[in-house]
A tleap script that builds the chain and sets N, CA, C and O, in Angstrom:
source leaprc.protein.ff14SB
mol = sequence {
  NMET LEU ALA HIE GLU ILE ARG PRO VAL ASP
  VAL PHE GLU ALA HIE GLU ARG ASN LEU ALA
  THR LEU TYR GLU PHE GLY TYR GLY THR PRO
  ALA THR ARG VAL PHE ASN TYR TRP GLN PRO
  ASP GLY PRO VAL ARG VAL SER ARG ALA ASP
  THR ALA PHE LEU VAL VAL THR LYS PRO GLY
  SER MET LEU VAL LEU VAL SER ASP TYR GLY
  GLU GLY GLY GLU VAL VAL LEU THR LEU ASP
  ARG THR ALA LEU GLY LEU LYS GLY GLY ILE
  ALA ALA ILE ASP THR GLU THR GLY LYS ARG
  VAL ASP VAL THR PRO ASP GLY ALA VAL ARG
  PHE MET VAL PRO LYS HIE ASP PHE CYS LEU
  ILE ARG ILE GLU GLY SER ALA GLY GLU ARG
  CPRO
}
set mol.1.N position { -1.968 -1.900 13.728 }
set mol.1.CA position { -2.390 -2.999 13.831 }
set mol.1.C position { -2.352 -4.234 12.271 }
set mol.1.O position { -2.059 -5.428 12.211 }
set mol.2.N position { -2.773 -3.289 11.254 }
set mol.2.CA position { -3.037 -3.905 9.913 }
set mol.2.C position { -1.543 -4.434 9.713 }
set mol.2.O position { -1.271 -5.630 9.613 }
set mol.3.N position { -0.427 -3.199 9.657 }
set mol.3.CA position { 1.013 -3.356 8.969 }
set mol.3.C position { 0.979 -4.729 9.702 }
set mol.3.O position { 0.729 -5.594 8.862 }
set mol.4.N position { 1.150 -5.324 11.087 }
set mol.4.CA position { 1.269 -6.577 11.485 }
set mol.4.C position { 0.484 -7.218 11.401 }
set mol.4.O position { 0.657 -8.248 12.052 }
set mol.5.N position { -0.957 -7.136 10.567 }
set mol.5.CA position { -1.499 -8.503 10.450 }
set mol.5.C position { -2.279 -8.788 11.717 }
set mol.5.O position { -3.063 -9.733 11.617 }
set mol.6.N position { -2.231 -8.171 12.891 }
set mol.6.CA position { -2.821 -8.446 13.845 }
set mol.6.C position { -4.263 -8.201 14.051 }
set mol.6.O position { -4.515 -7.026 13.783 }
set mol.7.N position { -5.386 -8.917 14.455 }
set mol.7.CA position { -6.731 -8.947 14.931 }
set mol.7.C position { -7.065 -8.233 16.153 }
set mol.7.O position { -6.898 -8.785 17.241 }
set mol.8.N position { -7.569 -6.933 16.054 }
set mol.8.CA position { -7.783 -6.618 17.708 }
set mol.8.C position { -8.851 -7.446 18.410 }
set mol.8.O position { -9.169 -8.443 17.763 }
set mol.9.N position { -9.515 -7.278 19.620 }
set mol.9.CA position { -10.112 -8.093 20.325 }
set mol.9.C position { -11.409 -7.142 20.105 }
set mol.9.O position { -12.415 -7.826 20.291 }
set mol.10.N position { -11.707 -5.909 19.799 }
set mol.10.CA position { -12.671 -5.080 19.850 }
set mol.10.C position { -12.923 -4.796 18.549 }
set mol.10.O position { -12.148 -5.148 17.659 }
set mol.11.N position { -14.077 -4.107 18.312 }
set mol.11.CA position { -14.022 -4.060 16.567 }
set mol.11.C position { -14.001 -2.277 16.865 }
set mol.11.O position { -14.386 -1.510 17.748 }
set mol.12.N position { -13.305 -2.196 15.547 }
set mol.12.CA position { -12.800 -0.922 15.701 }
set mol.12.C position { -13.168 -0.318 14.224 }
set mol.12.O position { -12.453 -0.695 13.296 }
set mol.13.N position { -14.188 0.554 13.958 }
set mol.13.CA position { -14.542 0.562 12.635 }
set mol.13.C position { -13.771 0.901 11.483 }
set mol.13.O position { -14.231 0.509 10.411 }
set mol.14.N position { -12.273 1.800 11.455 }
set mol.14.CA position { -11.402 2.149 10.477 }
set mol.14.C position { -10.729 1.171 10.328 }
set mol.14.O position { -10.210 0.982 9.228 }
set mol.15.N position { -10.471 -0.047 11.737 }
set mol.15.CA position { -9.479 -1.458 11.014 }
set mol.15.C position { -10.770 -1.997 10.580 }
set mol.15.O position { -11.023 -1.423 9.522 }
set mol.16.N position { -11.452 -2.588 10.788 }
set mol.16.CA position { -12.728 -3.295 9.636 }
set mol.16.C position { -12.938 -2.747 8.321 }
set mol.16.O position { -12.894 -3.570 7.406 }
set mol.17.N position { -13.168 -1.474 7.998 }
set mol.17.CA position { -13.415 -0.999 6.719 }
set mol.17.C position { -11.885 -1.087 6.002 }
set mol.17.O position { -11.979 -1.443 4.828 }
set mol.18.N position { -11.083 -0.945 6.259 }
set mol.18.CA position { -9.697 -1.032 5.675 }
set mol.18.C position { -9.040 -2.759 5.580 }
set mol.18.O position { -8.331 -3.198 4.674 }
set mol.19.N position { -9.410 -3.325 6.500 }
set mol.19.CA position { -9.268 -4.931 6.423 }
set mol.19.C position { -10.337 -5.083 5.087 }
set mol.19.O position { -10.055 -5.441 3.943 }
set mol.20.N position { -11.361 -4.773 5.522 }
set mol.20.CA position { -12.278 -5.087 4.401 }
set mol.20.C position { -11.785 -4.960 2.933 }
set mol.20.O position { -11.983 -5.845 2.100 }
set mol.21.N position { -11.124 -3.788 2.670 }
set mol.21.CA position { -10.665 -3.079 1.039 }
set mol.21.C position { -9.261 -4.440 1.018 }
set mol.21.O position { -9.012 -5.031 -0.033 }
set mol.22.N position { -8.755 -4.640 1.878 }
set mol.22.CA position { -7.717 -5.385 1.624 }
set mol.22.C position { -8.270 -7.283 1.395 }
set mol.22.O position { -7.630 -8.099 0.732 }
set mol.23.N position { -9.465 -7.551 2.081 }
set mol.23.CA position { -9.941 -8.800 1.461 }
set mol.23.C position { -10.460 -8.296 0.299 }
set mol.23.O position { -9.659 -8.884 -0.428 }
set mol.24.N position { -11.222 -7.619 -0.559 }
set mol.24.CA position { -11.883 -7.267 -1.150 }
set mol.24.C position { -10.924 -7.430 -2.628 }
set mol.24.O position { -11.109 -7.766 -3.798 }
set mol.25.N position { -9.839 -6.977 -1.781 }
set mol.25.CA position { -8.574 -6.823 -3.306 }
set mol.25.C position { -7.715 -8.331 -3.059 }
set mol.25.O position { -6.587 -8.366 -3.550 }
set mol.26.N position { -8.170 -9.490 -2.370 }
set mol.26.CA position { -7.364 -10.656 -2.583 }
set mol.26.C position { -6.888 -10.555 -1.619 }
set mol.26.O position { -6.877 -11.770 -1.819 }
set mol.27.N position { -6.369 -10.337 -0.546 }
set mol.27.CA position { -5.258 -10.653 0.494 }
set mol.27.C position { -5.781 -11.714 1.165 }
set mol.27.O position { -6.957 -11.703 1.527 }
set mol.28.N position { -4.942 -12.768 1.408 }
set mol.28.CA position { -5.466 -14.131 1.975 }
set mol.28.C position { -5.223 -15.261 1.321 }
set mol.28.O position { -4.929 -16.300 1.911 }
set mol.29.N position { -5.368 -15.123 -0.536 }
set mol.29.CA position { -5.649 -15.934 -1.203 }
set mol.29.C position { -4.597 -16.260 -2.064 }
set mol.29.O position { -3.791 -15.338 -2.189 }
set mol.30.N position { -4.364 -17.187 -2.643 }
set mol.30.CA position { -3.377 -17.404 -3.458 }
set mol.30.C position { -3.103 -16.458 -4.540 }
set mol.30.O position { -2.024 -16.344 -5.121 }
set mol.31.N position { -4.411 -15.637 -4.812 }
set mol.31.CA position { -4.506 -14.581 -5.866 }
set mol.31.C position { -3.241 -13.672 -5.840 }
set mol.31.O position { -2.655 -13.276 -6.848 }
set mol.32.N position { -2.933 -13.421 -4.674 }
set mol.32.CA position { -2.304 -12.227 -4.163 }
set mol.32.C position { -0.854 -12.638 -3.458 }
set mol.32.O position { -0.612 -13.833 -3.295 }
set mol.33.N position { -0.060 -11.801 -3.115 }
set mol.33.CA position { 1.282 -12.237 -2.503 }
set mol.33.C position { 1.485 -10.945 -1.527 }
set mol.33.O position { 1.290 -9.793 -1.914 }
set mol.34.N position { 1.846 -11.247 -0.391 }
set mol.34.CA position { 1.911 -10.199 0.988 }
set mol.34.C position { 3.529 -10.152 1.265 }
set mol.34.O position { 4.156 -11.209 1.334 }
set mol.35.N position { 4.269 -8.699 1.444 }
set mol.35.CA position { 5.357 -8.403 1.827 }
set mol.35.C position { 5.373 -7.979 3.175 }
set mol.35.O position { 4.405 -7.233 3.329 }
set mol.36.N position { 5.915 -8.081 4.062 }
set mol.36.CA position { 5.904 -7.258 5.389 }
set mol.36.C position { 7.070 -6.650 5.188 }
set mol.36.O position { 7.970 -6.979 4.415 }
set mol.37.N position { 6.987 -5.323 6.266 }
set mol.37.CA position { 8.100 -4.373 5.962 }
set mol.37.C position { 9.642 -4.941 6.431 }
set mol.37.O position { 10.634 -4.529 5.830 }
set mol.38.N position { 9.756 -5.832 7.452 }
set mol.38.CA position { 10.728 -6.497 7.783 }
set mol.38.C position { 11.318 -7.456 7.147 }
set mol.38.O position { 12.228 -8.070 7.702 }
set mol.39.N position { 10.828 -7.835 5.585 }
set mol.39.CA position { 11.290 -8.573 4.939 }
set mol.39.C position { 12.371 -7.776 3.610 }
set mol.39.O position { 11.822 -7.097 2.743 }
set mol.40.N position { 13.581 -7.930 3.610 }
set mol.40.CA position { 14.192 -7.649 2.671 }
set mol.40.C position { 14.324 -7.461 1.476 }
set mol.40.O position { 15.094 -6.641 0.975 }
set mol.41.N position { 13.478 -8.310 0.808 }
set mol.41.CA position { 13.409 -9.016 -0.502 }
set mol.41.C position { 11.772 -7.728 -1.458 }
set mol.41.O position { 11.408 -7.629 -2.630 }
set mol.42.N position { 11.454 -7.275 -0.594 }
set mol.42.CA position { 10.447 -6.828 -0.929 }
set mol.42.C position { 10.167 -5.759 -2.476 }
set mol.42.O position { 11.125 -5.108 -2.893 }
set mol.43.N position { 9.104 -5.701 -3.046 }
set mol.43.CA position { 8.905 -5.116 -4.360 }
set mol.43.C position { 8.500 -3.289 -4.188 }
set mol.43.O position { 8.123 -2.492 -5.047 }
set mol.44.N position { 8.762 -3.105 -2.755 }
set mol.44.CA position { 8.564 -1.725 -2.363 }
set mol.44.C position { 9.591 -0.980 -1.579 }
set mol.44.O position { 10.080 -1.600 -0.634 }
set mol.45.N position { 9.933 0.013 -1.756 }
set mol.45.CA position { 10.863 0.755 -1.058 }
set mol.45.C position { 10.185 1.910 -0.228 }
set mol.45.O position { 9.510 2.643 -0.951 }
set mol.46.N position { 10.190 2.258 1.090 }
set mol.46.CA position { 9.611 3.492 1.550 }
set mol.46.C position { 10.297 4.487 2.293 }
set mol.46.O position { 10.967 4.047 3.228 }
set mol.47.N position { 10.301 5.552 2.142 }
set mol.47.CA position { 11.349 6.390 2.230 }
set mol.47.C position { 11.691 6.836 3.771 }
set mol.47.O position { 12.655 7.541 4.068 }
set mol.48.N position { 10.745 6.307 4.692 }
set mol.48.CA position { 11.175 6.732 6.045 }
set mol.48.C position { 11.312 5.364 6.756 }
set mol.48.O position { 10.721 4.308 6.527 }
set mol.49.N position { 12.106 5.621 7.538 }
set mol.49.CA position { 12.272 4.496 8.341 }
set mol.49.C position { 11.716 4.233 9.715 }
set mol.49.O position { 11.994 3.215 10.348 }
set mol.50.N position { 10.599 5.571 10.332 }
set mol.50.CA position { 9.708 5.655 11.125 }
set mol.50.C position { 8.488 5.248 11.039 }
set mol.50.O position { 7.632 5.618 11.843 }
set mol.51.N position { 8.159 4.128 9.684 }
set mol.51.CA position { 7.008 3.587 9.587 }
set mol.51.C position { 7.240 2.040 9.389 }
set mol.51.O position { 8.295 1.477 9.096 }
set mol.52.N position { 5.719 1.366 9.673 }
set mol.52.CA position { 5.875 -0.201 9.207 }
set mol.52.C position { 4.941 0.104 8.317 }
set mol.52.O position { 4.236 1.113 8.294 }
set mol.53.N position { 4.962 -1.255 7.207 }
set mol.53.CA position { 4.102 -1.365 5.981 }
set mol.53.C position { 3.900 -2.397 5.427 }
set mol.53.O position { 4.811 -3.223 5.374 }
set mol.54.N position { 2.685 -2.653 4.867 }
set mol.54.CA position { 2.011 -4.157 4.520 }
set mol.54.C position { 1.965 -3.912 3.216 }
set mol.54.O position { 1.380 -2.869 2.922 }
set mol.55.N position { 2.465 -4.642 2.201 }
set mol.55.CA position { 2.200 -4.813 0.282 }
set mol.55.C position { 1.485 -5.907 0.378 }
set mol.55.O position { 1.834 -7.001 0.821 }
set mol.56.N position { 0.404 -5.558 -0.079 }
set mol.56.CA position { -0.325 -7.023 -1.061 }
set mol.56.C position { -0.297 -6.779 -2.529 }
set mol.56.O position { -0.725 -5.741 -3.035 }
set mol.57.N position { 0.279 -7.881 -3.270 }
set mol.57.CA position { 0.663 -7.693 -4.762 }
set mol.57.C position { -0.858 -8.601 -5.574 }
set mol.57.O position { -1.659 -9.367 -5.038 }
set mol.58.N position { -0.799 -8.202 -6.761 }
set mol.58.CA position { -1.239 -8.815 -7.647 }
set mol.58.C position { -1.009 -8.516 -8.605 }
set mol.58.O position { -0.940 -7.293 -8.728 }
set mol.59.N position { -0.704 -9.471 -10.069 }
set mol.59.CA position { -0.099 -8.604 -11.284 }
set mol.59.C position { -1.063 -7.569 -11.662 }
set mol.59.O position { -2.291 -7.630 -11.711 }
set mol.60.N position { -0.202 -6.540 -11.936 }
set mol.60.CA position { -0.521 -5.121 -12.498 }
set mol.60.C position { -1.323 -4.481 -11.372 }
set mol.60.O position { -1.925 -3.447 -11.662 }
set mol.61.N position { -1.420 -4.971 -10.070 }
set mol.61.CA position { -1.824 -3.800 -9.304 }
set mol.61.C position { -1.281 -4.197 -7.983 }
set mol.61.O position { -0.660 -5.244 -7.801 }
set mol.62.N position { -1.615 -3.069 -6.814 }
set mol.62.CA position { -1.161 -3.679 -5.265 }
set mol.62.C position { -1.945 -2.811 -4.733 }
set mol.62.O position { -2.793 -2.156 -5.339 }
set mol.63.N position { -1.629 -2.753 -3.255 }
set mol.63.CA position { -2.059 -2.441 -1.665 }
set mol.63.C position { -0.716 -1.941 -0.962 }
set mol.63.O position { 0.239 -2.668 -0.687 }
set mol.64.N position { -0.794 -0.836 -0.767 }
set mol.64.CA position { 0.818 -0.521 0.400 }
set mol.64.C position { -0.200 0.236 1.481 }
set mol.64.O position { -0.935 1.186 1.214 }
set mol.65.N position { -0.091 -0.267 2.456 }
set mol.65.CA position { -0.544 -0.025 3.894 }
set mol.65.C position { 0.564 0.431 4.508 }
set mol.65.O position { 1.358 -0.467 4.788 }
set mol.66.N position { 1.059 2.093 4.973 }
set mol.66.CA position { 1.465 2.458 5.683 }
set mol.66.C position { 1.201 3.224 7.249 }
set mol.66.O position { 0.253 3.998 7.385 }
set mol.67.N position { 2.224 2.889 8.489 }
set mol.67.CA position { 1.644 3.009 9.193 }
set mol.67.C position { 2.848 4.244 9.979 }
set mol.67.O position { 4.070 4.095 9.982 }
set mol.68.N position { 2.396 4.951 10.346 }
set mol.68.CA position { 3.589 6.022 10.924 }
set mol.68.C position { 3.698 5.495 12.504 }
set mol.68.O position { 2.859 5.058 13.291 }
set mol.69.N position { 5.199 5.757 12.595 }
set mol.69.CA position { 5.364 5.848 13.999 }
set mol.69.C position { 6.382 6.979 14.798 }
set mol.69.O position { 6.991 6.961 15.868 }
set mol.70.N position { 6.220 8.006 13.646 }
set mol.70.CA position { 7.012 9.311 14.229 }
set mol.70.C position { 6.183 10.517 14.431 }
set mol.70.O position { 5.249 10.621 15.227 }
set mol.71.N position { 6.715 11.584 13.467 }
set mol.71.CA position { 5.840 12.668 13.573 }
set mol.71.C position { 5.346 12.875 12.231 }
set mol.71.O position { 5.315 13.991 11.713 }
set mol.72.N position { 5.052 12.068 11.795 }
set mol.72.CA position { 4.072 12.218 10.408 }
set mol.72.C position { 4.800 12.770 9.352 }
set mol.72.O position { 5.977 13.107 9.477 }
set mol.73.N position { 3.987 12.910 8.038 }
set mol.73.CA position { 4.921 13.950 6.876 }
set mol.73.C position { 5.095 13.168 5.728 }
set mol.73.O position { 4.345 12.192 5.736 }
set mol.74.N position { 5.943 13.261 4.574 }
set mol.74.CA position { 5.708 12.610 3.387 }
set mol.74.C position { 6.507 11.603 3.481 }
set mol.74.O position { 7.598 11.635 4.050 }
set mol.75.N position { 5.678 9.997 2.556 }
set mol.75.CA position { 6.415 9.291 2.307 }
set mol.75.C position { 6.374 9.270 0.931 }
set mol.75.O position { 5.643 9.947 0.207 }
set mol.76.N position { 7.517 8.143 0.488 }
set mol.76.CA position { 8.013 8.156 -0.893 }
set mol.76.C position { 7.650 6.508 -0.873 }
set mol.76.O position { 7.710 5.751 0.096 }
set mol.77.N position { 7.337 6.263 -1.975 }
set mol.77.CA position { 7.257 4.577 -2.489 }
set mol.77.C position { 7.897 4.568 -3.771 }
set mol.77.O position { 7.541 4.979 -4.875 }
set mol.78.N position { 9.191 3.852 -3.244 }
set mol.78.CA position { 9.918 3.517 -5.002 }
set mol.78.C position { 9.449 1.917 -5.074 }
set mol.78.O position { 9.653 1.079 -4.196 }
set mol.79.N position { 8.755 1.706 -6.373 }
set mol.79.CA position { 8.307 0.145 -7.061 }
set mol.79.C position { 9.091 -0.039 -7.616 }
set mol.79.O position { 9.644 0.890 -8.205 }
set mol.80.N position { 9.632 -1.580 -7.736 }
set mol.80.CA position { 10.192 -2.462 -8.376 }
set mol.80.C position { 9.065 -2.465 -9.247 }
set mol.80.O position { 8.117 -3.000 -8.673 }
set mol.81.N position { 8.766 -2.065 -10.459 }
set mol.81.CA position { 7.745 -2.309 -11.439 }
set mol.81.C position { 7.650 -3.183 -12.191 }
set mol.81.O position { 6.615 -3.271 -12.852 }
set mol.82.N position { 8.855 -4.278 -12.377 }
set mol.82.CA position { 9.281 -5.627 -13.253 }
set mol.82.C position { 8.449 -6.715 -11.985 }
set mol.82.O position { 7.597 -7.552 -12.284 }
set mol.83.N position { 8.864 -6.489 -10.800 }
set mol.83.CA position { 8.604 -7.889 -10.182 }
set mol.83.C position { 6.761 -7.411 -9.686 }
set mol.83.O position { 5.980 -8.326 -9.422 }
set mol.84.N position { 6.359 -6.143 -9.632 }
set mol.84.CA position { 4.917 -5.892 -9.091 }
set mol.84.C position { 4.419 -6.158 -10.490 }
set mol.84.O position { 3.301 -6.550 -10.158 }
set mol.85.N position { 4.412 -6.242 -11.862 }
set mol.85.CA position { 4.333 -6.641 -13.248 }
set mol.85.C position { 2.702 -5.414 -13.504 }
set mol.85.O position { 1.507 -5.612 -13.726 }
set mol.86.N position { 3.782 -3.911 -13.262 }
set mol.86.CA position { 3.720 -2.680 -13.348 }
set mol.86.C position { 3.887 -2.168 -14.539 }
set mol.86.O position { 4.988 -1.670 -14.772 }
set mol.87.N position { 2.502 -2.149 -15.952 }
set mol.87.CA position { 3.039 -1.422 -17.088 }
set mol.87.C position { 2.594 -0.136 -17.687 }
set mol.87.O position { 1.421 0.196 -17.857 }
set mol.88.N position { 3.267 0.301 -17.879 }
set mol.88.CA position { 2.885 2.011 -18.771 }
set mol.88.C position { 2.894 2.656 -17.521 }
set mol.88.O position { 3.455 2.040 -16.616 }
set mol.89.N position { 2.305 3.970 -17.206 }
set mol.89.CA position { 1.818 4.755 -16.418 }
set mol.89.C position { 1.185 4.034 -15.494 }
set mol.89.O position { 0.625 2.975 -15.776 }
set mol.90.N position { 1.219 4.654 -14.028 }
set mol.90.CA position { 0.236 4.156 -12.842 }
set mol.90.C position { -0.155 5.531 -12.399 }
set mol.90.O position { 0.358 6.649 -12.436 }
set mol.91.N position { -1.751 4.773 -11.778 }
set mol.91.CA position { -2.130 5.501 -10.858 }
set mol.91.C position { -2.555 5.051 -9.427 }
set mol.91.O position { -2.849 3.893 -9.129 }
set mol.92.N position { -2.550 6.198 -8.517 }
set mol.92.CA position { -2.481 5.428 -7.268 }
set mol.92.C position { -3.598 6.551 -6.680 }
set mol.92.O position { -3.842 7.720 -6.979 }
set mol.93.N position { -4.226 5.480 -5.561 }
set mol.93.CA position { -5.529 6.068 -5.003 }
set mol.93.C position { -5.356 5.792 -3.767 }
set mol.93.O position { -4.896 4.690 -3.469 }
set mol.94.N position { -5.814 7.093 -2.397 }
set mol.94.CA position { -6.492 6.288 -1.068 }
set mol.94.C position { -7.186 6.081 -1.192 }
set mol.94.O position { -7.969 6.814 -1.796 }
set mol.95.N position { -7.598 4.602 -0.615 }
set mol.95.CA position { -8.687 4.231 -0.647 }
set mol.95.C position { -9.471 4.638 0.469 }
set mol.95.O position { -10.661 4.361 0.325 }
set mol.96.N position { -9.180 5.208 1.536 }
set mol.96.CA position { -10.523 5.758 2.509 }
set mol.96.C position { -11.118 7.264 1.915 }
set mol.96.O position { -12.273 7.588 2.193 }
set mol.97.N position { -10.316 8.086 1.145 }
set mol.97.CA position { -10.609 8.997 0.913 }
set mol.97.C position { -10.804 9.278 -0.819 }
set mol.97.O position { -11.055 10.393 -1.275 }
set mol.98.N position { -10.687 8.411 -1.404 }
set mol.98.CA position { -10.828 8.238 -2.892 }
set mol.98.C position { -10.121 9.385 -3.684 }
set mol.98.O position { -10.316 9.600 -4.880 }
set mol.99.N position { -9.447 9.953 -3.043 }
set mol.99.CA position { -8.538 10.967 -3.877 }
set mol.99.C position { -7.163 10.273 -4.640 }
set mol.99.O position { -6.526 9.344 -4.144 }
set mol.100.N position { -6.876 10.859 -5.819 }
set mol.100.CA position { -5.630 10.565 -6.363 }
set mol.100.C position { -4.335 10.812 -5.448 }
set mol.100.O position { -4.398 11.789 -4.701 }
set mol.101.N position { -3.428 10.207 -5.428 }
set mol.101.CA position { -2.219 10.538 -4.996 }
set mol.101.C position { -1.198 10.723 -6.004 }
set mol.101.O position { -1.342 10.092 -7.051 }
set mol.102.N position { -0.022 11.603 -5.850 }
set mol.102.CA position { 0.785 12.058 -6.440 }
set mol.102.C position { 1.732 11.141 -6.908 }
set mol.102.O position { 2.499 10.755 -6.027 }
set mol.103.N position { 1.957 10.573 -8.261 }
set mol.103.CA position { 2.776 10.029 -8.958 }
set mol.103.C position { 3.671 10.811 -9.651 }
set mol.103.O position { 3.360 11.547 -10.587 }
set mol.104.N position { 4.927 10.643 -9.145 }
set mol.104.CA position { 6.083 11.198 -9.883 }
set mol.104.C position { 6.603 11.012 -11.286 }
set mol.104.O position { 6.326 9.898 -11.729 }
set mol.105.N position { 7.230 11.734 -12.051 }
set mol.105.CA position { 7.566 11.412 -13.719 }
set mol.105.C position { 8.246 10.134 -13.587 }
set mol.105.O position { 7.879 9.280 -14.394 }
set mol.106.N position { 9.290 9.754 -12.631 }
set mol.106.CA position { 9.672 8.615 -12.516 }
set mol.106.C position { 9.155 7.379 -12.114 }
set mol.106.O position { 9.757 6.305 -12.144 }
set mol.107.N position { 7.723 7.632 -11.642 }
set mol.107.CA position { 6.822 6.093 -11.007 }
set mol.107.C position { 7.136 6.520 -9.284 }
set mol.107.O position { 6.595 5.583 -8.697 }
set mol.108.N position { 7.581 7.217 -8.475 }
set mol.108.CA position { 7.410 7.382 -7.406 }
set mol.108.C position { 6.495 7.513 -6.870 }
set mol.108.O position { 6.028 8.643 -7.012 }
set mol.109.N position { 5.820 6.728 -6.131 }
set mol.109.CA position { 4.058 7.561 -5.250 }
set mol.109.C position { 4.667 8.248 -3.974 }
set mol.109.O position { 5.518 7.898 -3.156 }
set mol.110.N position { 3.726 9.602 -4.170 }
set mol.110.CA position { 3.747 10.323 -2.911 }
set mol.110.C position { 3.013 10.617 -2.262 }
set mol.110.O position { 2.085 11.052 -2.944 }
set mol.111.N position { 2.702 10.692 -0.847 }
set mol.111.CA position { 1.627 11.594 -0.106 }
set mol.111.C position { 1.945 11.752 1.124 }
set mol.111.O position { 3.144 11.620 1.369 }
set mol.112.N position { 1.094 12.052 2.189 }
set mol.112.CA position { 1.101 12.258 3.406 }
set mol.112.C position { 0.928 11.545 4.228 }
set mol.112.O position { -0.099 10.938 3.925 }
set mol.113.N position { 1.395 11.097 5.402 }
set mol.113.CA position { 0.693 10.410 6.353 }
set mol.113.C position { 0.754 11.156 8.094 }
set mol.113.O position { 1.749 11.611 8.657 }
set mol.114.N position { -0.380 11.087 8.516 }
set mol.114.CA position { -0.608 12.293 9.709 }
set mol.114.C position { 0.452 11.134 10.590 }
set mol.114.O position { 0.710 9.953 10.357 }
set mol.115.N position { 0.904 12.064 11.670 }
set mol.115.CA position { 1.460 11.373 12.848 }
set mol.115.C position { 0.485 10.292 13.577 }
set mol.115.O position { -0.610 10.451 14.116 }
set mol.116.N position { 1.210 9.246 13.412 }
set mol.116.CA position { 0.722 8.003 14.096 }
set mol.116.C position { -0.715 7.571 14.201 }
set mol.116.O position { -1.488 7.291 15.117 }
set mol.117.N position { -0.782 7.668 12.106 }
set mol.117.CA position { -1.929 7.071 11.302 }
set mol.117.C position { -1.411 6.421 10.416 }
set mol.117.O position { -0.210 6.151 10.396 }
set mol.118.N position { -2.170 6.105 9.626 }
set mol.118.CA position { -1.786 5.166 8.703 }
set mol.118.C position { -2.846 5.677 7.045 }
set mol.118.O position { -3.959 6.197 6.978 }
set mol.119.N position { -2.174 5.373 6.265 }
set mol.119.CA position { -2.932 5.499 4.894 }
set mol.119.C position { -2.685 4.149 3.767 }
set mol.119.O position { -1.614 3.601 3.505 }
set mol.120.N position { -3.866 3.879 3.293 }
set mol.120.CA position { -3.791 2.543 2.468 }
set mol.120.C position { -4.014 3.103 0.752 }
set mol.120.O position { -4.896 3.791 0.237 }
set mol.121.N position { -3.016 2.574 0.301 }
set mol.121.CA position { -2.722 3.081 -0.988 }
set mol.121.C position { -2.952 2.147 -2.037 }
set mol.121.O position { -2.155 1.214 -2.134 }
set mol.122.N position { -4.245 2.262 -3.133 }
set mol.122.CA position { -3.979 1.324 -4.085 }
set mol.122.C position { -3.375 1.352 -5.092 }
set mol.122.O position { -3.756 2.481 -5.401 }
set mol.123.N position { -2.814 1.105 -5.806 }
set mol.123.CA position { -1.543 1.600 -7.140 }
set mol.123.C position { -1.926 0.203 -8.471 }
set mol.123.O position { -1.794 -1.021 -8.490 }
set mol.124.N position { -2.391 1.150 -9.345 }
set mol.124.CA position { -2.658 0.682 -10.465 }
set mol.124.C position { -1.865 0.629 -11.954 }
set mol.124.O position { -1.594 1.739 -12.410 }
set mol.125.N position { -1.473 -0.510 -12.742 }
set mol.125.CA position { -0.721 0.085 -13.753 }
set mol.125.C position { -1.676 0.674 -14.821 }
set mol.125.O position { -2.759 1.121 -14.444 }
set mol.126.N position { -1.321 0.701 -16.204 }
set mol.126.CA position { -2.224 1.257 -17.198 }
set mol.126.C position { -3.584 0.840 -17.308 }
set mol.126.O position { -3.935 -0.294 -16.979 }
set mol.127.N position { -4.186 1.505 -17.652 }
set mol.127.CA position { -5.920 1.022 -17.826 }
set mol.127.C position { -5.713 0.353 -19.298 }
set mol.127.O position { -5.234 0.877 -20.303 }
set mol.128.N position { -6.284 -1.129 -19.094 }
set mol.128.CA position { -6.244 -2.143 -20.098 }
set mol.128.C position { -4.832 -2.988 -19.866 }
set mol.128.O position { -4.760 -3.952 -20.628 }
set mol.129.N position { -3.837 -2.852 -19.089 }
set mol.129.CA position { -2.917 -3.768 -18.654 }
set mol.129.C position { -3.268 -4.039 -17.012 }
set mol.129.O position { -2.325 -4.332 -16.277 }
set mol.130.N position { -4.204 -3.969 -16.628 }
set mol.130.CA position { -4.618 -4.544 -15.352 }
set mol.130.C position { -5.121 -5.551 -15.233 }
set mol.130.O position { -6.015 -5.593 -16.078 }
set mol.131.N position { -5.076 -7.169 -14.215 }
set mol.131.CA position { -5.434 -8.274 -14.494 }
set mol.131.C position { -7.062 -8.076 -14.535 }
set mol.131.O position { -7.794 -9.030 -14.798 }
savepdb mol mol.pdb
quit
């Protein structure tokens, strides 16, 4: 539901918690831009076709929600760093667990998504270069 920006009729704790993370980031305000997985010009490429994703950006920082519609597994995000305003090194964190997510030397972000589940990843530019 989150990747499609749909609100459920019932309250689901995980949905509300992750939606709160998006709102705290600025989702739905003029301070951010939103890109949906079906848009061809988004600043993020996702390695797997069996996913749906939502990208919320502001200069120097972004949230990427990736939902799995396949068997689960590794996802690699390729970022358009210029379009995203990401300078220097980047750091990525799984917002649900608080654990760091792997960033490759070339700046791609790699993480595992469980089968029929999702991950919400926050990506930031180098310290001191964030908005």
